[in-house]
C-alpha positions as CSV (number, residue, x, y, z in Angstrom):
1,X,-17.5,1.6,-63.3
2,X,-19.2,1.6,-59.9
3,X,-19.1,3.4,-56.5
4,X,-17.2,2.6,-53.4
5,X,-17.2,5.0,-50.4
6,X,-15.0,4.6,-47.3
7,X,-14.0,6.6,-44.2
8,X,-12.4,6.6,-40.7
9,X,-14.8,7.5,-37.9
10,X,-14.7,6.8,-34.1
11,X,-11.8,4.4,-34.3
12,X,-13.3,2.3,-37.2
13,X,-12.7,2.1,-40.9
14,X,-15.8,1.4,-42.9
15,X,-16.5,0.7,-46.6
16,X,-19.7,0.4,-48.6
17,X,-20.0,-0.3,-52.3
18,X,-22.6,-1.1,-54.9
19,X,-22.7,-4.4,-56.8
20,X,-23.2,-3.2,-60.4
21,X,-20.4,-4.5,-62.8
22,X,-20.0,-2.5,-66.0
23,X,-17.1,-3.4,-68.3
24,X,-16.2,-3.4,-72.0
25,X,-18.3,-6.5,-72.7
26,X,-21.3,-5.5,-70.4
27,X,-23.9,-3.1,-71.8
28,X,-24.5,-0.2,-69.4
29,X,-28.2,-0.8,-69.4
30,X,-27.9,-4.5,-68.3
31,X,-25.0,-4.7,-65.8
32,X,-23.8,-7.8,-64.1
33,X,-23.6,-7.8,-60.3
34,X,-21.0,-8.9,-57.8
35,X,-19.5,-7.9,-54.4
36,X,-16.5,-5.5,-54.6
37,X,-15.2,-5.6,-51.0
38,X,-13.3,-8.5,-49.3
39,X,-12.4,-9.2,-45.7
40,X,-8.7,-10.2,-45.8
41,X,-6.8,-12.8,-43.9
42,X,-7.5,-13.2,-40.2
43,X,-10.3,-10.6,-40.5
44,X,-7.6,-7.9,-40.1
45,X,-8.0,-5.9,-43.3
46,X,-10.5,-4.8,-45.9
47,X,-10.0,-4.3,-49.6
48,X,-12.3,-3.0,-52.3
49,X,-12.3,-1.8,-55.9
50,X,-14.0,0.2,-58.6
51,X,-13.2,0.2,-62.3
52,X,-13.8,-1.1,-65.8
53,X,-12.0,-4.4,-65.4
54,X,-14.0,-6.1,-62.6
55,X,-12.8,-9.6,-63.4
56,X,-9.1,-8.8,-62.7
57,X,-9.8,-6.4,-59.9
58,X,-11.9,-9.1,-58.2
59,X,-9.1,-11.6,-58.6
60,X,-6.6,-9.2,-57.1
61,X,-8.5,-8.4,-54.0
62,X,-9.3,-12.1,-53.6
63,X,-5.6,-12.8,-53.6
64,X,-5.3,-10.3,-50.7
65,X,-7.4,-12.6,-48.6
66,X,-4.4,-14.9,-48.2
67,X,-1.9,-12.1,-47.3
68,X,-1.2,-10.8,-43.8
69,X,-2.7,-7.4,-43.2
70,X,-0.4,-4.4,-43.5
71,X,2.7,-4.1,-45.7
72,X,2.5,-7.6,-47.2
73,X,-1.1,-7.0,-48.4
74,X,-0.3,-3.5,-49.5
75,X,2.7,-4.5,-51.5
76,X,0.7,-7.1,-53.4
77,X,-2.0,-4.5,-54.1
78,X,0.6,-2.0,-55.3
79,X,2.1,-4.5,-57.7
80,X,-1.2,-5.6,-59.0
81,X,-2.6,-2.1,-59.5
82,X,0.3,-1.2,-61.8
83,X,-1.0,-3.9,-64.2
84,X,-4.6,-2.6,-63.9
85,X,-4.6,1.1,-64.6
86,X,-8.4,1.1,-65.3
87,X,-9.1,0.0,-61.7
88,X,-8.8,1.8,-58.3
89,X,-8.5,0.1,-55.0
90,X,-9.1,0.9,-51.3
91,X,-7.2,-0.9,-48.6
92,X,-7.8,-0.6,-44.8
93,X,-6.0,-2.1,-41.8
94,X,-4.8,-1.2,-38.3
95,X,-1.2,-0.2,-37.8
96,X,-1.0,-1.0,-34.1
97,X,-3.9,0.9,-32.7
98,X,-4.1,3.4,-35.6
99,X,-6.6,2.8,-38.4
100,X,-5.3,3.4,-41.9
101,X,-7.2,3.8,-45.1
102,X,-5.3,4.0,-48.5
103,X,-6.3,4.7,-52.0
104,X,-4.2,2.6,-54.4
105,X,-4.0,3.3,-58.1
106,X,-1.3,2.6,-60.8
107,X,1.2,1.3,-58.3
108,X,0.9,4.3,-55.9
109,X,-0.8,4.5,-52.5
110,X,-2.2,7.7,-50.8
111,X,-3.4,7.7,-47.3
112,X,-6.9,9.2,-46.7
113,X,-9.4,9.7,-43.9
114,X,-12.2,9.5,-46.4
115,X,-12.4,8.5,-50.0
116,X,-14.5,7.4,-52.9
117,X,-13.8,5.3,-56.0
118,X,-15.8,5.2,-59.2
119,X,-18.4,7.5,-60.7
120,X,-17.9,11.1,-59.6
121,X,-21.5,12.3,-60.4
122,X,-22.9,9.4,-58.5
123,X,-20.7,10.2,-55.5
124,X,-21.8,13.9,-55.6
125,X,-25.4,12.8,-55.5
126,X,-24.6,10.3,-52.7
127,X,-23.0,13.2,-50.7
128,X,-26.1,15.4,-51.2
129,X,-28.3,12.6,-49.9
130,X,-26.0,11.7,-47.0
131,X,-25.8,15.3,-45.8
132,X,-29.5,15.8,-46.3
133,X,-29.2,18.5,-48.9
134,X,-31.5,16.2,-51.0
135,X,-34.1,13.9,-49.4
136,X,-35.4,11.2,-51.7
137,X,-39.1,11.7,-51.9
138,X,-41.2,9.1,-50.0
139,X,-44.3,11.1,-48.9
140,X,-46.4,9.6,-46.1
141,X,-44.1,6.6,-46.0
142,X,-41.8,5.1,-43.4
143,X,-38.2,4.2,-44.2
144,X,-36.5,1.8,-41.8
145,X,-32.9,0.5,-41.6
146,X,-32.1,-2.1,-39.0
147,X,-28.8,-3.9,-38.9
148,X,-26.0,-5.4,-37.0
149,X,-22.8,-7.5,-37.2
150,X,-22.7,-11.2,-36.6
151,X,-19.8,-10.7,-34.1
152,X,-22.0,-8.3,-32.1
153,X,-19.5,-5.4,-32.7
154,X,-21.0,-2.0,-32.6
155,X,-21.8,-0.7,-36.1
156,X,-20.4,2.8,-36.8
157,X,-23.1,5.3,-37.2
158,X,-21.3,6.6,-40.3
159,X,-21.8,3.2,-42.0
160,X,-25.5,3.2,-41.2
161,X,-25.7,6.7,-42.9
162,X,-23.6,5.6,-45.9
163,X,-25.7,2.5,-46.5
164,X,-28.9,4.4,-46.3
165,X,-27.6,7.1,-48.6
166,X,-26.4,4.6,-51.2
167,X,-29.8,2.8,-51.2
168,X,-31.6,6.1,-51.6
169,X,-29.1,6.9,-54.4
170,X,-30.1,3.8,-56.3
171,X,-33.7,4.9,-56.2
172,X,-32.9,8.2,-57.9
173,X,-30.0,7.4,-60.2
174,X,-31.2,6.9,-63.7
175,X,-27.9,5.4,-65.1
176,X,-27.0,1.8,-64.6
177,X,-23.3,2.4,-64.0
178,X,-24.1,2.4,-60.2
179,X,-26.7,0.3,-58.6
180,X,-27.8,-3.1,-57.4
181,X,-27.3,-3.5,-53.7
182,X,-25.3,-1.7,-51.0
183,X,-22.8,-4.0,-49.3
184,X,-21.1,-2.6,-46.2
185,X,-18.2,-3.6,-44.0
186,X,-16.3,-2.1,-41.0
187,X,-13.0,-2.7,-39.4
188,X,-11.9,-2.2,-35.7
189,X,-8.9,-3.3,-33.7
190,X,-10.9,-6.5,-33.0
191,X,-11.3,-7.4,-36.7
192,X,-13.4,-6.9,-39.8
193,X,-17.2,-7.4,-40.0
194,X,-19.9,-7.7,-42.6
195,X,-22.9,-5.3,-42.1
196,X,-26.1,-7.4,-42.2
197,X,-29.2,-5.3,-42.5
198,X,-32.9,-5.0,-43.3
199,X,-34.2,-2.0,-45.2
200,X,-37.8,-1.1,-45.9
201,X,-39.9,1.6,-47.4
202,X,-43.6,1.4,-46.7
203,X,-46.5,2.4,-48.9
204,X,-47.7,6.0,-48.5
205,X,-50.2,5.2,-45.8
206,X,-49.5,7.6,-42.9
207,X,-52.8,9.4,-43.6
208,X,-54.5,6.0,-43.3
209,X,-52.9,4.7,-40.1
210,X,-54.0,5.3,-36.5
211,X,-51.2,5.9,-34.0
212,X,-50.0,2.6,-32.6
213,X,-50.8,0.7,-35.8
214,X,-48.3,-1.9,-37.2
215,X,-46.7,-0.8,-40.5
216,X,-47.1,-3.5,-43.2
217,X,-44.4,-4.3,-45.8
218,X,-44.6,-2.1,-48.9
219,X,-46.1,-3.2,-52.2
220,X,-44.6,-2.7,-55.6
221,X,-47.8,-1.1,-56.8
222,X,-47.4,1.7,-54.3
223,X,-43.6,2.1,-54.5
224,X,-42.8,0.1,-51.3
225,X,-39.5,-1.8,-51.0
226,X,-38.3,-4.5,-48.5
227,X,-34.6,-5.6,-48.8
228,X,-32.7,-8.1,-46.7
229,X,-28.9,-8.3,-46.9
230,X,-27.2,-11.1,-44.9
231,X,-24.9,-14.0,-45.1
232,X,-25.1,-17.7,-45.5
233,X,-25.0,-19.4,-42.1
234,X,-21.6,-20.8,-42.8
235,X,-20.4,-17.4,-43.9
236,X,-19.4,-18.6,-47.4
237,X,-21.5,-16.1,-49.2
238,X,-23.8,-13.1,-49.2
239,X,-27.6,-13.2,-49.5
240,X,-29.6,-10.4,-51.1
241,X,-33.4,-10.8,-51.0
242,X,-36.2,-8.5,-52.3
243,X,-39.6,-9.2,-51.0
244,X,-41.4,-7.3,-53.8
245,X,-39.7,-9.4,-56.5
246,X,-40.1,-11.9,-54.7
247,X,-36.8,-13.6,-54.8
248,X,-33.1,-12.9,-54.4
249,X,-29.5,-13.7,-55.2
250,X,-26.8,-15.6,-53.3
251,X,-23.1,-14.6,-54.1
252,X,-21.0,-17.6,-53.1
253,X,-17.3,-17.2,-52.5
254,X,-15.1,-19.5,-54.6
255,X,-11.3,-19.6,-55.0
256,X,-11.6,-17.9,-58.4
257,X,-14.2,-15.3,-57.4
258,X,-17.9,-15.1,-56.7
259,X,-20.5,-17.4,-58.2
260,X,-24.0,-16.0,-58.5
261,X,-27.2,-18.1,-57.8
262,X,-30.7,-16.6,-58.3
263,X,-33.7,-18.0,-56.6
264,X,-37.4,-16.9,-56.8
265,X,-40.2,-17.2,-54.3
266,X,-41.5,-15.8,-51.1
267,X,-39.1,-15.9,-48.1
268,X,-39.9,-19.5,-46.9
269,X,-39.7,-20.9,-50.4
270,X,-36.5,-18.9,-51.2
271,X,-34.8,-20.2,-48.0
272,X,-35.7,-23.8,-48.8
273,X,-34.5,-23.5,-52.4
274,X,-31.2,-22.1,-51.2
275,X,-30.8,-24.9,-48.6
276,X,-31.5,-27.5,-51.3
277,X,-29.1,-26.1,-53.8
278,X,-26.2,-24.9,-51.6
279,X,-26.6,-27.1,-48.4
280,X,-26.6,-24.1,-46.0
281,X,-29.2,-21.7,-44.6
282,X,-29.6,-18.1,-45.8
283,X,-29.8,-15.5,-42.9
284,X,-32.6,-13.1,-43.6
285,X,-34.3,-10.1,-42.1
286,X,-37.6,-10.7,-43.9
287,X,-40.1,-13.5,-43.1
288,X,-43.5,-14.5,-44.3
289,X,-44.2,-16.5,-41.2
290,X,-46.2,-15.1,-38.2
291,X,-43.8,-13.4,-35.7
292,X,-43.0,-15.2,-32.5
293,X,-43.6,-13.9,-29.0
294,X,-42.3,-10.4,-28.5
295,X,-39.2,-10.2,-26.3
296,X,-38.2,-6.6,-26.4
297,X,-39.5,-3.2,-27.7
298,X,-37.4,-0.3,-28.8
299,X,-38.9,3.1,-28.3
300,X,-37.6,5.5,-31.0
301,X,-37.7,9.2,-30.0
302,X,-36.6,12.4,-31.7
303,X,-34.3,15.0,-30.0
304,X,-37.4,16.6,-28.4
305,X,-38.4,13.3,-26.8
306,X,-41.4,12.7,-29.1
307,X,-42.1,9.0,-29.9
308,X,-41.8,8.3,-33.6
309,X,-42.3,4.6,-33.6
310,X,-41.7,1.4,-31.6
311,X,-39.8,-1.6,-33.0
312,X,-40.7,-5.0,-31.6
313,X,-38.0,-7.8,-31.5
314,X,-39.7,-11.2,-31.7
315,X,-38.4,-14.7,-30.9
316,X,-37.0,-16.1,-34.0
317,X,-35.5,-12.8,-35.1
318,X,-38.4,-11.1,-36.9
319,X,-39.2,-7.4,-36.4
320,X,-42.4,-5.4,-36.4
321,X,-42.8,-1.7,-36.4
322,X,-45.7,0.3,-34.8
323,X,-45.8,3.9,-35.9
324,X,-46.8,6.5,-33.3
325,X,-46.1,9.8,-35.2
326,X,-48.3,10.0,-38.3
327,X,-48.1,13.8,-38.6
328,X,-44.5,14.3,-39.9
329,X,-42.2,12.4,-42.1
330,X,-39.2,10.6,-40.5
331,X,-36.7,7.8,-41.0
332,X,-35.6,5.2,-38.5
333,X,-32.2,3.5,-38.0
334,X,-31.6,1.0,-35.3
335,X,-28.9,-1.5,-34.3
336,X,-30.4,-4.8,-33.5
337,X,-29.5,-6.3,-30.1
338,X,-29.5,-9.9,-31.3
339,X,-26.5,-10.9,-33.3
340,X,-28.2,-13.3,-35.6
341,X,-31.1,-12.8,-38.1
342,X,-34.1,-15.1,-37.9
343,X,-32.7,-18.2,-39.6
344,X,-29.4,-18.4,-37.8
345,X,-28.7,-21.8,-36.2
346,X,-26.0,-20.3,-33.9
347,X,-26.6,-19.9,-30.2
348,X,-23.7,-17.4,-29.7
349,X,-24.5,-13.9,-28.4
350,X,-21.8,-11.3,-28.6
351,X,-21.1,-7.7,-27.6
352,X,-18.1,-5.6,-28.5
353,X,-17.4,-2.0,-27.4
354,X,-13.9,-0.6,-27.3
355,X,-11.2,-3.0,-26.2
356,X,-13.6,-5.4,-24.4
357,X,-15.7,-8.0,-26.1
358,X,-18.2,-10.4,-24.5
359,X,-19.5,-13.7,-25.9
360,X,-21.7,-16.5,-24.7
361,X,-20.4,-20.1,-24.6
362,X,-21.8,-22.6,-27.0
363,X,-23.7,-24.4,-24.2
364,X,-25.1,-21.0,-23.0
365,X,-23.9,-21.6,-19.4
366,X,-20.9,-19.3,-19.2
367,X,-19.8,-15.8,-20.4
368,X,-16.4,-15.1,-21.9
369,X,-14.8,-11.7,-21.6
370,X,-11.9,-10.8,-23.9
371,X,-9.7,-7.7,-23.4
372,X,-7.3,-6.5,-26.1
373,X,-4.6,-4.2,-24.8
374,X,-1.7,-3.1,-27.0
375,X,-1.9,-6.4,-29.0
376,X,-2.2,-8.6,-25.9
377,X,-5.4,-10.7,-25.6
378,X,-6.7,-11.7,-22.1
379,X,-9.6,-14.1,-21.8
380,X,-11.8,-14.7,-18.7
381,X,-14.6,-17.2,-18.5
382,X,-17.3,-16.4,-15.9
383,X,-19.9,-18.7,-14.4
384,X,-23.5,-17.5,-13.9
385,X,-22.8,-16.7,-10.2
386,X,-19.7,-14.7,-11.1
387,X,-21.4,-12.9,-13.9
388,X,-24.3,-11.9,-11.7
389,X,-21.8,-10.6,-9.1
390,X,-20.0,-8.4,-11.6
391,X,-23.3,-7.1,-13.0
392,X,-24.2,-5.9,-9.6
393,X,-20.8,-4.5,-9.0
394,X,-20.8,-2.6,-12.3
395,X,-24.2,-1.2,-11.5
396,X,-22.9,0.1,-8.1
397,X,-19.9,1.7,-9.8
398,X,-22.2,3.4,-12.3
399,X,-24.3,4.8,-9.4
400,X,-21.2,6.5,-8.0
401,X,-19.9,8.1,-11.2
402,X,-20.3,11.9,-11.3
403,X,-22.2,11.9,-14.6
404,X,-25.4,10.3,-13.2
405,X,-28.0,8.3,-15.2
406,X,-30.3,10.8,-17.0
407,X,-33.4,11.7,-15.1
408,X,-35.5,11.6,-18.3
409,X,-35.8,8.9,-20.9
410,X,-33.1,9.4,-23.5
411,X,-33.9,10.6,-27.0
412,X,-32.6,7.5,-28.6
413,X,-34.0,4.0,-28.5
414,X,-34.3,1.9,-25.3
415,X,-35.4,-1.6,-24.8
416,X,-38.6,-2.6,-23.0
417,X,-38.8,-6.0,-21.3
418,X,-42.4,-7.2,-21.7
419,X,-44.5,-8.8,-18.9
420,X,-41.8,-8.8,-16.1
421,X,-42.3,-10.7,-12.9
422,X,-42.9,-8.3,-10.0
423,X,-43.2,-8.5,-6.2
424,X,-44.2,-5.8,-3.6
425,X,-43.5,-5.6,0.1
426,X,-44.3,-3.2,2.9
427,X,-42.6,-2.8,6.2
428,X,-39.3,-4.4,5.3
429,X,-37.4,-2.0,7.6
430,X,-38.5,0.8,9.9
431,X,-36.6,3.3,7.9
432,X,-38.3,2.3,4.6
433,X,-41.5,4.4,4.7
434,X,-43.2,3.4,1.4
435,X,-43.8,0.5,-0.9
436,X,-40.9,-1.6,-2.1
437,X,-41.4,-2.7,-5.7
438,X,-39.2,-5.5,-7.1
439,X,-39.0,-6.0,-10.9
440,X,-37.2,-9.0,-12.5
441,X,-35.1,-7.9,-15.5
442,X,-34.2,-10.9,-17.6
443,X,-30.6,-9.7,-18.0
444,X,-29.8,-7.5,-15.0
445,X,-31.6,-9.6,-12.4
446,X,-34.0,-8.3,-9.7
447,X,-34.1,-4.5,-9.4
448,X,-35.7,-3.0,-6.3
449,X,-37.3,0.4,-5.9
450,X,-38.8,2.2,-2.9
451,X,-41.9,4.2,-3.9
452,X,-43.0,6.9,-1.5
453,X,-46.7,6.4,-0.6
454,X,-47.9,9.3,-2.6
455,X,-46.0,8.1,-5.7
456,X,-47.3,4.6,-5.2
457,X,-50.8,6.0,-5.1
458,X,-50.2,8.1,-8.3
459,X,-48.8,5.1,-10.1
460,X,-51.7,2.8,-9.0
461,X,-54.2,5.4,-10.1
462,X,-52.6,5.7,-13.6
463,X,-52.3,1.9,-14.0
464,X,-56.0,1.4,-13.1
465,X,-57.2,4.0,-15.5
466,X,-55.2,2.5,-18.4
467,X,-55.4,-1.2,-17.7
468,X,-59.0,-1.7,-18.8
469,X,-58.4,-0.5,-22.4
470,X,-55.6,-0.6,-25.0
471,X,-53.8,2.7,-24.7
472,X,-52.1,4.4,-27.6
473,X,-48.7,6.0,-26.8
């Protein structure tokens, strides 16, 4: 058996499944492993399974990858499921602008807004964890989940929560009928996406860290875990890497199914062995190389505005975490701004929210906007000058909207641009009584502020008092 969980939330359909394969010829204490969810033709549908005949179930959903999304794919699944009564299937696609999720079993389909396939006791434990009735015990430790989609599409919060709950389930589930790794996918009107993520549990060291300290990777001796789930750079397979092993597995898609390749070694050795064997680069969230220069910092706050931790994004894609709250336990989830993990060779940058998606041209000189409206696709390519103009115009429109920008820092994460270029001027205009401060934002351009003289004095006093020593937040 196994466990697959799916749902419809905020205009998305998401699915997450384990990788354990238990069948008539596989002992429950030593399961095989393989992905159980497929992205179908033109990235327009998702299909997954759970059951006791993983070989034939895998072949059936692989056949769906060549079928158009919708009735054609569903009819093939209905026919195949009649011949596989020991398997259950989930199928998701968009009917116009309406997301649809169907449970398929024994030639019948039932539409659902949420479903699970597989082991019922494991699902019940998953639900208790997801809804925080049970919290897997990790005293004095930090749990961190950071992820994103290669397309830049926004990852549904429900998928973040489901992946985290399934990973925590594995840590507490004593049977081997569910386990391995959690693989997640989501589907929007713009298409299907694989959820690439990094997950870590530190050693129990909050009573040993000072606020502002970097959190190191966990160790197997102390119960720590560091997991990277990504893709091969050419998207022909899935890469699962455990730092504490150290080593990982690559599942490569073949016409007949997945082939599994295991490689040992620390991250740099693992990557080289994958490249040598498969001719492509594994995308990973874990590195054993020194992090590059920091390019942005996320400040993670709770609902009361208290800072829990800061997450540093470094050139090259690596991530570091500095903990600020060492008094109470907490978990972190964050969607990474960059669309590629550290080893990606692509230069594309994407963003997707609602019917509008934005991407960067391959030469990094222009921006492409794509609007999807009732099935019609409209593209516009903007030069740097045109893009800057629209950024300013959008900022001016935002200024005029009735719901103003919050006057306090939001409780969620925000990005800090390190070491900005700044300029100050005085006396630019008779009506400007104060100090004009110009700050260069690397994405939004130059932003100018007029500081009243008493505020400029207060800011200067604070900066002087904190510039001579390293200050902990």
